[in-house]
C-alpha positions in Angstrom: -94.9 -25.3 -3.2 -92.6 -28.2 -2.2 -95.4 -30.6 -2.9 -95.9 -29.1 -6.3 -92.2 -29.6 -7.1 -92.6 -33.2 -6.1 -95.6 -33.7 -8.3 -93.8 -32.2 -11.2 -90.9 -34.6 -10.6 -93.4 -37.5 -10.5 -94.7 -36.5 -14.0 -91.1 -36.3 -15.2 -90.5 -39.8 -14.0 -93.4 -41.2 -15.9 -91.7 -40.0 -19.1 -89.0 -42.6 -18.4 -91.7 -45.3 -18.5 -91.6 -46.0 -14.8 -94.6 -47.2 -12.9 -95.4 -45.1 -10.0 -97.4 -46.7 -7.2 -98.7 -45.0 -4.1 -98.6 -46.9 -0.9 -101.6 -46.8 1.3 -99.5 -45.2 4.0 -98.3 -42.1 2.1 -99.8 -41.4 -1.3 -97.4 -38.4 -2.0 -94.1 -40.3 -2.0 -92.9 -41.2 -5.4 -92.1 -44.9 -5.8 -89.3 -46.2 -8.0 -89.2 -49.9 -8.9 -88.1 -52.4 -11.5 -90.9 -53.2 -14.1 -91.5 -56.1 -16.6 -92.7 -55.6 -20.2 -94.7 -58.5 -21.9 -94.2 -58.7 -25.7 -97.1 -59.3 -28.0 -95.4 -62.3 -29.6 -94.8 -65.6 -28.1 -91.3 -64.8 -26.9 -91.1 -62.8 -23.7 -88.2 -60.3 -22.8 -87.5 -59.2 -19.3 -85.7 -55.9 -18.5 -84.2 -56.3 -15.1 -82.7 -53.0 -14.0 -83.4 -50.0 -11.8 -84.1 -46.7 -13.7 -84.1 -43.9 -11.1 -84.2 -40.4 -12.6 -82.7 -37.3 -10.9 -84.6 -36.3 -7.7 -84.8 -32.5 -7.0 -85.0 -31.2 -3.4 -85.2 -27.5 -2.6 -82.5 -25.9 -0.4 -83.4 -24.3 3.0 -86.2 -26.9 3.5 -87.2 -26.6 7.2 -89.7 -29.5 7.6 -87.3 -32.3 8.3 -87.1 -35.2 8.3 -88.5 -35.0 4.8 -89.4 -38.1 2.6 -87.6 -37.6 -0.6 -88.4 -40.8 -2.6 -89.3 -44.5 -2.1 -87.6 -47.2 -4.1 -88.9 -50.8 -4.6 -87.8 -53.9 -6.4 -90.2 -56.0 -8.6 -88.9 -59.1 -6.8 -90.3 -58.0 -3.5 -93.3 -60.4 -4.0 -90.9 -63.3 -4.0 -89.2 -62.7 -0.8 -88.5 -59.9 1.7 -86.2 -57.1 0.4 -83.6 -55.1 2.4 -82.9 -51.6 0.9 -79.8 -49.5 1.5 -78.0 -46.4 0.1 -74.4 -45.3 0.2 -72.3 -42.3 -0.8 -71.7 -38.6 0.2 -74.4 -37.5 2.6 -75.0 -41.0 3.9 -71.8 -42.8 5.0 -69.4 -40.3 3.6 -68.9 -36.7 4.5 -71.1 -34.9 5.1 -72.6 -37.9 6.9 -76.2 -38.4 8.0 -78.0 -36.0 5.6 -79.9 -38.9 3.9 -81.2 -42.1 5.4 -83.4 -45.0 4.1 -85.9 -47.3 5.6 -84.4 -50.7 4.8 -87.9 -52.3 4.8 -90.0 -49.8 2.9 -87.2 -48.2 0.8 -88.2 -44.6 1.7 -85.3 -42.1 1.5 -85.4 -39.3 4.2 -83.8 -35.9 4.3 -82.5 -35.2 7.8 -80.8 -31.7 7.4 -81.3 -28.3 5.8 -79.5 -28.1 2.5 -77.5 -25.2 1.1 -77.0 -25.2 -2.6 -74.1 -22.7 -2.4 -72.1 -25.4 -0.4 -73.3 -28.6 -2.2 -75.5 -28.5 -5.2 -76.0 -32.3 -5.8 -75.6 -35.7 -4.1 -74.7 -38.9 -6.0 -75.8 -42.0 -4.1 -75.8 -45.8 -4.8 -79.0 -47.8 -4.1 -78.9 -51.6 -3.2 -81.6 -54.3 -2.9 -80.8 -57.5 -1.0 -82.8 -60.5 0.2 -82.8 -61.7 3.8 -79.7 -63.8 3.1 -77.8 -60.8 1.8 -77.9 -61.9 -1.8 -78.3 -58.9 -4.2 -81.7 -59.0 -5.9 -80.9 -56.1 -8.2 -77.7 -54.6 -9.6 -76.6 -51.4 -7.7 -78.0 -48.3 -9.3 -77.2 -44.5 -9.1 -79.5 -42.2 -7.2 -78.8 -38.5 -7.9 -80.4 -35.8 -5.7 -80.1 -32.2 -7.0 -80.5 -29.2 -4.6 -82.8 -26.6 -6.1 -81.6 -22.9 -5.7 -83.5 -20.2 -3.8 -82.7 -16.5 -3.9 -81.2 -16.4 -0.5 -78.0 -14.4 -1.2 -77.5 -10.7 -1.9 -75.1 -9.6 -4.6 -71.8 -8.4 -3.2 -69.4 -5.7 -4.7 -65.7 -6.7 -4.9 -64.8 -3.7 -2.8 -66.6 -1.1 -0.8 -64.9 1.9 -2.5 -63.9 2.1 -6.1 -61.4 4.7 -7.4 -61.3 5.9 -10.9 -59.3 8.4 -12.9 -59.9 10.3 -16.1 -58.1 13.3 -17.6 -59.8 16.6 -17.8 -61.4 17.6 -21.1 -62.1 14.0 -21.9 -64.6 13.3 -24.7 -68.0 11.7 -24.0 -67.9 7.9 -23.9 -64.4 7.7 -22.4 -64.1 4.7 -20.2 -63.3 5.7 -16.6 -63.6 2.5 -14.5 -65.5 -0.7 -14.0 -67.3 -1.9 -10.8 -67.6 -5.6 -10.2 -70.1 -7.6 -8.1 -70.9 -11.3 -7.5 -73.9 -13.4 -6.3 -73.6 -16.8 -4.7 -76.9 -17.9 -6.1 -77.3 -19.9 -9.3 -76.1 -17.8 -12.2 -78.3 -19.8 -14.6 -81.5 -18.6 -12.8 -82.8 -15.2 -12.1 -81.5 -15.5 -8.6 -78.0 -14.8 -10.0 -78.7 -12.4 -12.8 -77.3 -8.9 -11.8 -78.0 -5.4 -13.0 -75.9 -2.2 -12.2 -77.1 1.4 -11.8 -76.0 4.8 -10.5 -78.4 6.0 -7.9 -76.6 9.2 -6.9 -73.8 11.4 -8.3 -72.6 15.0 -8.0 -74.1 17.6 -10.2 -73.7 18.0 -13.1 -74.2 14.4 -14.1 -71.1 13.6 -16.1 -71.0 9.8 -15.9 -73.2 6.7 -16.8 -72.9 3.0 -16.0 -73.6 -0.1 -18.2 -76.2 -2.1 -16.3 -74.8 -5.4 -17.5 -71.0 -4.9 -17.3 -70.6 -2.2 -14.6 -68.5 0.0 -16.9 -68.6 3.7 -16.0 -68.0 6.2 -18.9 -68.3 9.9 -19.4 -71.5 11.2 -20.9 -70.7 14.8 -21.8 -67.9 17.4 -22.2 -66.8 19.9 -19.6 -64.5 18.0 -17.2 -62.2 20.7 -15.7 -59.9 19.8 -12.9 -59.5 23.4 -11.9 -63.4 23.5 -11.4 -64.1 20.1 -9.9 -61.2 17.9 -8.9 -63.1 14.7 -8.2 -66.6 13.2 -8.4 -68.4 10.9 -5.9 -70.9 8.3 -7.2 -73.2 5.8 -5.4 -73.6 2.6 -7.5 -76.1 -0.2 -6.9 -76.3 -3.9 -8.0 -79.5 -6.1 -7.7 -80.3 -9.7 -8.7 -83.5 -11.0 -10.2 -82.7 -8.8 -13.2 -82.6 -5.7 -11.0 -85.8 -6.4 -9.1 -84.4 -8.7 -6.4 -81.9 -8.2 -3.6 -79.6 -5.2 -4.0 -76.3 -3.8 -2.6 -74.6 -0.4 -2.9 -71.0 0.9 -3.1 -69.2 4.2 -3.5 -67.1 5.2 -6.5 -64.7 8.2 -6.5 -63.5 9.5 -9.8 -60.4 11.8 -9.8 -59.9 14.3 -12.6 -56.4 14.2 -14.1 -54.6 17.5 -14.8 -53.5 18.7 -18.2 -51.3 21.7 -18.8 -54.1 24.0 -19.9 -53.0 26.9 -17.8 -49.8 29.0 -18.6 -47.7 30.4 -15.7 -48.3 34.1 -15.1 -45.9 36.6 -13.4 -47.4 38.3 -10.4 -45.9 41.7 -11.5 -44.5 43.0 -14.7 -41.2 44.3 -13.2 -39.0 43.3 -10.3 -36.3 45.6 -8.8 -33.2 44.1 -7.1 -29.9 45.5 -5.8 -26.4 44.0 -5.6 -22.9 45.2 -4.6 -20.2 45.2 -7.2 -17.2 42.9 -7.3 -19.2 40.1 -5.6 -20.2 36.8 -7.1 -21.8 33.6 -6.1 -24.8 35.0 -4.2 -28.6 35.1 -4.7 -29.8 38.5 -5.8 -33.6 38.1 -5.4 -36.8 36.1 -6.3 -39.6 36.4 -8.9 -43.0 34.7 -8.4 -45.7 33.3 -10.8 -49.2 31.8 -10.5 -50.4 28.6 -12.2 -53.8 27.0 -11.8 -52.6 23.5 -12.7 -52.0 20.7 -10.2 -49.4 21.9 -7.6 -46.2 19.9 -7.7 -46.9 18.4 -11.1 -44.8 19.1 -14.2 -47.9 21.2 -15.4 -47.3 23.5 -12.4 -43.5 23.5 -12.1 -42.0 26.5 -13.9 -38.6 26.7 -15.5 -37.1 30.2 -16.0 -34.7 31.6 -18.6 -33.1 34.9 -19.2 -33.9 35.9 -22.8 -32.2 39.3 -22.9 -30.1 41.9 -21.0 -27.3 39.5 -20.0 -24.8 39.3 -22.9 -21.8 38.3 -20.7 -23.6 35.6 -18.7 -23.2 37.4 -15.3 -26.6 36.1 -14.1 -28.4 32.8 -13.8 -31.9 31.9 -12.6 -33.2 28.6 -11.1 -36.5 27.3 -9.8 -37.4 26.8 -6.1 -38.9 23.2 -6.1 -41.2 24.0 -3.2 -42.7 27.3 -4.3 -41.9 27.3 -8.0 -40.4 30.8 -7.7 -37.5 31.9 -9.7 -34.2 32.7 -7.9 -31.9 35.1 -9.6 -28.2 34.5 -8.8 -25.0 36.5 -9.6 -22.4 34.3 -11.4 -19.8 36.9 -12.2 -18.9 40.0 -10.3 -20.3 43.3 -11.6 -18.5 46.6 -12.0 -20.3 49.8 -11.1 -17.9 51.8 -13.2 -18.8 49.7 -16.3 -22.5 49.5 -15.8 -24.6 50.6 -12.8 -27.9 49.1 -14.0 -28.7 45.8 -15.7 -32.2 45.2 -17.3 -33.0 41.6 -17.7 -36.0 40.0 -19.4 -37.1 36.6 -17.9 -39.4 34.0 -19.5 -41.5 31.5 -17.4 -42.8 28.2 -18.9 -43.9 24.9 -17.5 -41.8 21.8 -17.6 -44.7 20.0 -19.4 -45.7 21.4 -22.8 -48.7 23.6 -22.9 -51.8 22.4 -24.7 -52.0 23.8 -28.2 -55.5 25.0 -27.5 -54.3 27.3 -24.7 -53.7 30.9 -25.9 -50.3 32.5 -25.3 -50.1 35.5 -23.0 -47.7 38.3 -22.5 -47.7 37.8 -18.7 -45.4 34.8 -19.1 -42.5 37.4 -19.4 -41.3 39.9 -16.8 -38.5 42.5 -16.4 -35.9 42.4 -13.7 -34.0 45.6 -12.9 -30.6 45.0 -11.1 -28.9 48.1 -9.6 -25.2 47.7 -8.9 -24.0 49.5 -5.8 -20.5 51.3 -5.9 -18.0 49.9 -3.5 -14.2 50.4 -2.9 -12.3 47.8 -4.8 -8.8 46.6 -4.2 -6.0 47.4 -6.7 -5.7 45.1 -9.7 -2.3 44.0 -11.1 -2.1 44.5 -14.8 -0.1 41.2 -15.1 -0.6 38.5 -12.5 1.6 36.5 -12.3 4.5 38.5 -13.6 7.3 36.4 -15.1 10.9 37.8 -15.2 14.1 36.1 -16.5 17.5 37.0 -15.0 20.9 35.4 -15.2 22.5 33.8 -12.1 24.9 35.9 -10.1 23.3 39.1 -11.2 24.9 42.1 -9.5 23.1 43.3 -6.3 21.1 46.4 -6.9 20.1 45.5 -10.5 16.5 46.3 -11.6 14.7 43.2 -12.9 11.3 44.7 -13.6 8.3 46.9 -12.5 5.3 45.2 -11.0 2.4 47.7 -10.9 -1.3 47.7 -10.2 -4.3 49.9 -11.0 -7.2 51.1 -8.9 -10.5 50.1 -10.6 -12.4 52.9 -8.9 -11.7 55.6 -11.5 -13.9 58.1 -9.8 -11.7 58.0 -6.6 -8.2 59.3 -6.7 -6.4 56.9 -4.5 -2.7 56.2 -3.9 -1.3 52.7 -4.2 1.7 51.5 -2.3 3.7 48.3 -2.8 5.4 45.9 -0.3 6.9 42.5 -0.2 4.8 39.8 1.4 7.0 36.7 0.7 10.7 36.7 -0.3 12.1 33.4 1.0 15.7 34.0 0.1 15.6 37.8 0.9 16.9 38.5 -2.6 14.6 41.3 -3.7 13.8 45.0 -3.0 10.6 46.7 -4.0 10.0 50.4 -4.3 6.9 51.4 -2.4 5.9 54.2 -4.7 6.6 52.8 -8.2 6.6 49.0 -7.7 10.1 48.7 -9.2 11.7 45.4 -8.3 15.5 45.2 -7.7 18.0 42.7 -6.3 19.4 42.8 -2.8 21.9 40.0 -3.3 23.1 37.9 -6.1 20.8 35.0 -7.2 22.3 31.5 -7.2 21.0 28.9 -9.6 21.7 26.1 -7.0 19.8 27.8 -4.2 17.3 25.5 -2.4 14.7 28.3 -2.7 14.4 27.6 -6.4 11.9 25.1 -7.7 12.8 23.9 -11.2 14.8 27.1 -11.8 12.0 29.5 -10.7 12.0 31.8 -7.7 8.6 32.9 -6.4 7.8 36.1 -4.4 4.6 37.8 -3.4 4.0 41.5 -3.8 1.1 43.4 -2.1 -0.6 46.5 -3.6 -2.6 48.5 -1.1 -4.8 51.6 -1.6 -5.3 54.4 0.9 -9.1 54.0 1.3 -10.8 53.6 4.7 -10.6 50.8 5.3 -7.7 50.2 2.9 -7.9 47.3 0.5 -5.0 45.3 -1.0 -4.4 42.6 -3.5 -1.5 40.2 -4.0 0.6 39.7 -7.1 2.9 36.8 -7.8 6.3 37.5 -9.1 8.0 34.5 -10.8 11.7 34.9 -11.5 13.5 32.4 -13.7 17.2 32.2 -12.8 19.1 31.3 -16.0 22.1 29.1 -15.6 25.5 30.4 -16.7 28.0 28.1 -18.2 30.9 28.9 -15.9 32.2 25.4 -15.2 33.9 23.1 -17.6 33.2 19.3 -17.4 35.5 17.2 -15.2 36.5 13.6 -16.1 35.8 11.2 -13.3 38.6 8.6 -13.9 42.1 9.3 -15.1 43.4 5.8 -15.6 42.3 2.4 -16.8 43.3 -0.9 -18.4 42.9 -2.2 -21.9 43.8 -5.4 -23.6 46.6 -5.1 -26.1 44.5 -6.9 -28.7 41.3 -5.3 -29.8 39.7 -8.7 -30.0 39.9 -9.4 -26.3 38.3 -7.6 -23.3 36.2 -4.5 -23.3 36.8 -0.8 -23.6 37.1 1.8 -20.8 33.9 3.5 -19.8 34.5 7.2 -19.3 32.2 9.5 -17.4 32.2 13.2 -16.7 30.4 15.7 -14.5 29.7 19.4 -14.5 28.9 21.7 -11.7 26.6 23.6 -14.0 23.0 22.5 -14.4 21.2 21.7 -17.7 21.1 23.0 -20.3 24.6 24.3 -19.6 26.0 20.9 -18.7 25.4 17.6 -20.5 25.3 16.2 -23.0 29.1 16.0 -22.9 31.4 15.6 -25.9 34.5 13.4 -25.6 37.3 13.8 -28.2 41.0 12.8 -28.5 43.6 15.1 -29.7 43.2 15.2 -33.4 46.8 16.5 -34.0 48.3 13.1 -33.3 47.9 10.6 -36.2 48.8 7.7 -33.9 45.9 8.5 -31.6 43.4 8.6 -34.4 44.7 5.3 -36.0 44.9 3.3 -32.8 42.2 4.7 -30.5 38.5 5.6 -30.8 35.9 7.2 -28.5 32.2 6.6 -29.0 29.4 8.2 -26.9 27.3 5.9 -24.8 24.8 8.5 -23.5 24.8 12.1 -22.5 27.4 11.7 -19.7 29.4 8.6 -20.7 31.6 7.5 -23.5 33.6 4.3 -24.4 37.4 4.3 -25.2 38.4 1.4 -27.4 41.5 0.2 -29.4 41.2 0.1 -33.1 44.3 -2.0 -33.6 46.8 -4.0 -31.5 49.5 -1.9 -29.7 52.5 -2.7 -27.5 52.1 -3.3 -23.8 52.7 -0.4 -21.5 51.2 2.8 -20.1 49.9 5.4 -22.6 48.9 8.9 -21.7 46.1 10.1 -23.9 45.1 13.8 -24.1 41.3 13.8 -23.9 39.2 16.9 -24.4 35.8 16.9 -22.7 33.3 19.7 -23.6 29.8 20.6 -22.4 26.7 21.8 -24.3 26.5 25.3 -22.7 26.2 28.6 -24.5 29.0 29.1 -25.1 30.4 25.6 -24.6 33.4 25.1 -22.2 36.0 22.4 -22.6 38.8 21.0 -20.5 41.8 18.9 -21.5 42.5 15.7 -19.3 45.4 13.3 -19.4 44.1 9.8 -19.4 46.7 7.0 -18.3 45.8 3.8 -20.0 47.6 0.6 -19.1 47.8 -1.8 -22.1 48.4 -5.4 -21.1 48.2 -8.9 -22.4 44.8 -10.6 -21.8 43.8 -14.2 -21.6 40.9 -15.8 -23.6 38.4 -14.4 -21.1 39.6 -10.9 -21.6 41.2 -10.6 -18.1 44.3 -8.4 -18.0 47.5 -9.9 -16.5 51.0 -8.5 -16.0 50.0 -4.9 -15.7 52.8 -4.2 -13.2 55.5 -5.5 -15.5 54.1 -3.4 -18.3 54.1 -0.4 -16.0 57.8 -0.6 -15.2 59.0 -1.8 -18.5 57.5 1.1 -20.4 59.4 4.3 -20.7 56.3 6.3 -20.3 56.2 8.4 -17.2 53.8 8.0 -14.2 51.6 10.8 -13.0 52.7 12.7 -9.8 49.8 11.6 -7.8 50.4 7.9 -8.5 54.1 8.3 -7.7 53.3 9.9 -4.3 50.9 7.1 -3.4 53.5 4.4 -4.3 56.3 6.1 -2.3 54.1 6.7 0.7 53.1 3.0 0.8 56.8 1.9 0.6 57.8 4.3 3.4 55.0 3.1 5.6 56.1 -0.5 5.2 59.7 0.4 6.1 58.6 2.2 9.2 56.5 -0.7 10.4 59.4 -3.1 9.8 61.9 -0.9 11.7 59.5 -0.7 14.7 59.1 -4.4 14.8 62.9 -4.9 14.7 63.4 -2.5 17.6 60.8 -4.3 19.6 62.4 -7.7 19.1 65.9 -6.3 20.0 64.6 -4.7 23.2 62.9 -8.0 24.2 66.1 -10.0 23.5 68.4 -7.8 25.6 66.0 -7.9 28.5 66.0 -11.8 28.4 69.8 -12.0 28.4 70.1 -9.9 31.6 68.0 -12.3 33.6 65.4 -11.7 36.2 67.3 -8.9 38.0 69.9 -6.5 36.8 72.4 -4.6 38.8 70.8 -3.7 42.2 72.0 -0.1 41.9 70.4 0.3 38.5 67.2 -1.6 39.0 65.9 -2.3 42.5 62.6 -4.2 42.1 60.6 -6.7 44.1 60.0 -9.8 42.0 57.9 -12.4 43.8 57.5 -15.8 42.1 54.7 -18.1 43.4 55.9 -21.7 43.8 53.1 -22.8 46.1 51.0 -24.3 43.3 50.0 -28.0 43.2 51.5 -29.9 40.3 53.2 -27.9 37.7 51.3 -24.6 38.4 49.7 -22.6 35.7 51.7 -24.3 32.9 50.2 -27.6 34.0 47.1 -26.7 32.0 49.1 -27.4 28.8 49.5 -31.1 29.5 49.0 -33.8 26.9 45.6 -33.7 25.3 43.8 -37.1 25.8 41.6 -36.3 22.8 44.4 -37.3 20.5 44.2 -40.8 21.9 40.4 -40.9 21.4 40.9 -39.6 17.8 44.2 -40.8 16.4 43.5 -39.3 13.0 43.6 -35.8 14.5 46.6 -33.8 13.3 49.3 -32.9 15.8 50.0 -29.1 15.6 53.4 -28.6 14.1 53.4 -24.8 14.1 55.5 -23.1 16.7 52.5 -21.2 18.0 50.9 -24.6 19.1 54.0 -25.9 21.0 53.7 -26.1 24.8 54.8 -22.8 26.5 58.3 -22.7 28.1 58.3 -21.6 31.7 59.9 -18.3 32.7 62.5 -20.1 34.8 63.5 -22.7 32.1 66.8 -22.4 30.4 66.6 -20.7 27.0 69.1 -23.0 25.4 66.9 -26.1 26.1 65.5 -27.6 23.0 62.1 -29.1 23.0 61.7 -32.9 22.4 60.3 -34.2 19.1 56.7 -35.2 19.6 55.4 -38.2 17.6 53.5 -37.3 14.4 49.9 -38.3 14.0 49.1 -42.0 13.3 48.2 -43.2 9.9 44.5 -43.6 9.0 44.6 -47.3 10.0 47.0 -47.7 13.1 48.0 -51.3 13.9 49.4 -50.7 17.3 48.5 -47.7 19.4 50.9 -48.8 22.2 53.9 -47.6 20.2 52.2 -44.3 19.7 51.7 -43.9 23.5 55.3 -44.9 24.3 56.7 -42.4 21.9 54.6 -39.7 23.5 55.7 -40.6 27.0 59.4 -40.5 26.1 58.9 -37.0 24.6 57.1 -35.8 27.7 59.8 -37.2 30.1 62.5 -35.3 28.2 60.5 -32.1 28.0 61.8 -29.5 30.5 58.5 -27.5 30.3 56.4 -30.1 32.1 56.6 -31.1 35.8 58.5 -31.9 37.9 60.4 -28.7 38.0 62.9 -29.4 40.8 65.8 -29.9 38.6 69.2 -28.3 38.1 68.1 -27.3 34.7 65.5 -25.0 36.2 66.9 -23.6 39.4 70.7 -23.3 38.8 70.4 -19.9 37.2 69.5 -16.9 39.4 70.4 -14.1 37.1 73.5 -12.0 36.4 75.3 -10.6 39.5 73.4 -12.6 42.1 75.5 -13.8 45.1 72.7 -16.0 46.6 73.7 -19.2 44.8 71.3 -21.9 43.7 68.2 -22.8 45.7 68.0 -26.3 44.2 67.7 -29.1 46.7 70.0 -31.2 44.6 73.0 -28.9 44.5 72.5 -27.1 47.8 75.1 -28.6 50.1 76.4 -25.6 52.0 74.9 -24.6 55.3 73.1 -21.3 55.9 75.8 -20.2 58.4 78.3 -19.9 55.5 76.1 -17.5 53.6 76.6 -13.7 53.6 73.4 -11.6 53.9 74.9 -8.2 54.4 74.2 -7.3 50.7 70.5 -7.3 51.5 71.0 -3.8 53.1 71.4 -2.5 49.6 68.0 -3.9 48.4 65.9 -1.5 50.0 63.9 -1.1 53.3 61.9 -4.3 52.7 65.1 -6.4 52.9 66.9 -4.6 55.6 65.1 -6.6 58.3 66.3 -9.9 56.7 69.8 -8.5 56.7 69.6 -7.6 60.4 68.3 -11.1 61.2 70.8 -13.2 59.2 73.7 -10.8 58.7 76.9 -10.6 60.8 76.3 -9.0 64.1 
C-alpha cells in the first residue's frame, strides 16, 4: 500500500512537468531535479530552479529507515554535487527524523510518524559544489503526514446528566452528548455518528446521530411513576462503521405540582384547657405525591371558618409538612365549650390547571375546652382614684371589687393588701372597700408625679385557691394652703431711671404646681405715687423686675408688694420691700447708699436695726477686752521682775551662760543689706530689733541709717552710720553695763550685780532675808547669814 501511495505521488509530480529518472540502484525512489527546456526558435531560455512538490508519507510506518525521495541538480554532470536539508525534523526539534545522503540526494525517514502530533514538515534543500559554492537556489521541501484511523472517538465525560420536566411534549430537548476524535476530521477517520444502544422501557428518548442531541419522542413522562431514566449512548468514527466508544446518560424527571395535598382524615378532635394561651393544641396530616421537600409538596394551612375572634392559628412543620394548631388567645369554657374549625390545605406552588380539585383538601378540627377553676377578675384594673391631700383618716376613697368568672361555681372572694408603701390604706376583706388609715401628704416620697400606687389581691375559696392582683392608683391632689413668700426684702436702685438696672424679685411657695407658680407681683394700687414712679414687670413664672418710671429723691423707700399664686383659690401675701435709691455713676454703680440711708426720714426694719446694733456692741466689747489686756501687761512691767515676797514668792532663773549676746544675738545686723544696698530698711516697729527683758524701758533705740539711693557713691559712709547706731543700741552686746544691771526690781535689798558698780564686799551684805523666800533659799541664808 505504501508503494502505491508513492507511485501515486510520482504521477502527481509529472503534472508539474518534472522529469523523473530512476537510478539503477533503486527504481522506486522518486527523483526531483532541475530541468532545461529548449525553445523551437533560435533563442534559448533556461529555467534554473528546483520545483519540488509536496511529498506524502503515511503515519505509523514501521519499515524504517524509509527512502522518502531523491533530489538531483541538473548541474551534477559538470561537477560533483553535495546535497543537504535543514529544518524541523532535521537540525531542529524534533531532530533526526529525516536525513539525506549528501552524495545521492536520497532523503530517509528514520522514525515512526504520528499525524496527531505533527501533521507536516517544512524543510529546505541545498545543492553545493565541492568548494561549497551553491549550484542552485535553496528550495522548500514539504513532507505531509498521511492520517490513519488509529484513534477511537472519546466522550467528553463518562456520565452525562440531563433534566426534563414531567409531562413534556415530544421533541423537547433534554441534553446533548459530546465526543471528539483525534484523527483527521476531513477524512472518514474523524467522521462521528451517535446512537442510543440501550434505554429503560418504555423508550421515551431519541438521539441525533450527527449532533448528539437527546430529545423526548412521546408523551407520558410522569415523575411519580418513573423519576429518572438511564441511557447508554455510543459514538463511532468512519461514519459509524469504525472505532466506537460508549457512555452513560441519566435523565432526571422534574416535578410539577400535578398532585393536590389530601388530608388523611376528614375530622380531627383535640382538647385544650380554658384560660391558657400560647401553646400547641394538636397536629393535622396530609399526603402529597409530589417531590418531597419541594414547593409542590410543602403545604400551607389556613383556617377558613369557625374562629371569628382569632383565638387559633395554624402553621406548617417544615420537616413533615403537617399542620400545627396553636392557641393564641385563652378560651372560656363558660362562653363556649366546643370550637369547630374548618382548615384548608394547599401547596406553596400553584396547582396545575389541569389537575381537578378535590374535597379532601379541607378538614374539620373539633376543639373541646376543658373547664378549670379561674382566678377572680377585677372589673377595673388598674383602678384610679383622686383624693385631696390631708384627707381625714378613716375616709372611704373607693371600692375595688372583682368577679369570679366561674359562674357555675358559687365561690367567695376575699380582698387583702399586697403592697401599701406608706401604710396609708385599709381594705375591707369582704366588700373590697378602700379607706384611709392616715392622712395623705402631697410631698411624701412615696408619691411619683403625684400618684400613689397600691396592690390589692382578690382570692377565691377554691381548692387550691386562686388569686389575682389589682392595681390601685391614687392621685393626691395638691391643696393651696401656702401663700407665696418673697425671697428678698431689700435692694438698691439708681435715682435716675436712665442708669443702672432694676431689682430682680423672686418668690417661692411650699405648695406644688398647679397650686404654686406662676406668681403674680403687684404694688399697692391705692397709692398714686407708687403707680407713677414704680413699675413691676414679670420675667417668668417665678421672677419679676422692679424698675423706676421717673427720677426720685435719694433715700430708703418701703414699698408694699403683694405676691399671689395661681392656686384654686389663689392665695396672696403682702410684703414690705425696702428699696435704697442712690446716686449712680455713668456705669450704673450705686454710691453713697449709707448717707442716703441716714439722711432719709424713712424708718429701718427691725431686723436690719438689730443686726446693726449687734455689730456695734461686738466691736465695743472687743475694744474693751483689748484695753484691759494692755493695762494688765503695763502694770506687770512697772512692778519689775519680783513683787513683794509676801505676795508673790516665785523662783525666777535667768540664764546668762550664753556665748555672745545670747538668744537676742540672732537679731544682729543683716549682711544682706550690704550685698544689696537697694533693699529697703524696715521702718515699721514690728521689724525693729527686740529689746531684752533686762534692758531699761526708758531707753530709746538709735536711728538706723535709711537705705541708700539707687546709685550710691560711697558705701563707706553707709557702713559708718550703721556702726554708730549699733554702738549706741542697748539691745545688742555687750550687756555688762550699768544700764542693764542697775535695776533689780522693786523692794529688792540685794543691790546691783554689775561689775562696774559693785564696790562693797560680800561681808557687808545681809542674807537673813533669804529665810523668807522659801525652803529653797533657806540653805543660802544659813551659809551666808549671821550666825
